[in-house]
C-alpha positions in Angstrom: -4.3 14.2 5.6 -5.8 17.3 3.8 -5.4 17.5 0.0 -2.9 20.0 -1.3 -2.2 21.2 -4.7 -4.4 21.4 -7.7 -7.4 19.0 -8.2 -7.4 17.3 -11.5 -10.0 14.8 -12.9 -8.8 11.6 -14.6 -10.7 9.0 -16.5 -9.7 5.4 -15.7 -10.9 2.3 -17.5 -13.6 0.5 -15.3 -11.4 -2.5 -14.6 -8.5 -0.3 -13.4 -10.9 1.8 -11.3 -12.3 -1.3 -9.7 -8.8 -2.5 -8.8 -7.7 0.8 -7.3 -11.0 1.0 -5.2 -10.5 -2.6 -4.0 -6.8 -1.9 -3.0 -7.9 1.3 -1.3 -10.6 -0.7 0.6 -8.3 -3.4 1.7 -5.7 -0.8 2.9 -8.4 1.5 4.6 -7.2 4.3 2.4 -8.8 6.7 0.0 -8.5 5.7 -3.7 -6.9 9.0 -4.4 -4.1 8.2 -1.9 -3.4 4.8 -3.7 -3.2 6.6 -7.1 -1.0 9.4 -5.8 1.4 6.9 -4.2 1.5 4.8 -7.4 2.3 7.9 -9.5 5.0 9.0 -7.1 6.6 5.6 -7.3 6.4 5.5 -10.9 7.9 8.9 -11.4 10.8 8.1 -9.0 11.5 4.9 -10.9 11.2 6.6 -14.2 13.9 9.1 -13.2 16.1 6.4 -12.0 16.7 8.2 -8.8 18.3 6.3 -6.0 16.2 8.2 -3.4 12.9 10.1 -3.9 13.2 13.9 -4.0 11.4 16.0 -1.3 8.5 16.5 -3.6 8.0 12.7 -3.9 8.7 11.4 -0.4 6.6 8.4 0.6 5.3 8.9 4.0 7.3 6.6 6.5 5.3 5.2 9.5 6.7 5.2 13.0 7.3 1.8 14.5 4.1 2.2 16.5 2.1 3.0 13.4 3.7 0.2 11.5 2.8 -2.3 14.3 -0.8 -1.0 14.4 -1.2 -1.4 10.6 0.1 -4.9 10.8 -2.3 -5.8 13.5 -5.2 -4.4 11.5 -4.2 -6.3 8.3 -3.7 -9.5 10.1 -7.2 -9.5 11.7 -9.0 -12.7 11.0 -5.9 -14.3 9.6 -5.0 -17.6 11.5 -2.6 -20.4 10.9 -4.2 -23.8 9.8 -4.8 -26.2 12.7 -1.5 -27.8 13.8 0.6 -25.5 11.7 3.3 -23.1 13.0 5.1 -20.4 11.2 8.3 -22.4 11.3 6.6 -25.4 9.8 5.2 -23.2 7.1 8.6 -21.8 6.3 10.1 -25.3 6.2 7.5 -26.3 3.7 8.1 -23.2 1.6 4.6 -22.0 1.9 5.2 -18.9 3.8 
C-alpha cells in the first residue's frame, strides 16, 4: 500500500516504540501501519461513532486473505501431545 497524505514525524518513548515495532514484526506489517490503525480506532472510539466514517475505514480482508493470514500466524503452533481443541476448551484453556 502506498502512503498517502502528509508525512509527519512523531516522537515516541523508547518503550512504546519497541512495543509498536514488536507488534509490527509479529504481524509482518510496517510500524507506521500499526500506528495508523491504532490512531484510527482511537478516533472512532473517541467520537463514539457506531461505524467508522469513510476517512477511517479499517481495511477488511477477503475470506481468502483472512485464511492466509491465519495460516501464517499459526505456523509453528502445535497442540501439546495428546491434546485436542475440544479437550482444551473443556479445560478452559483455549
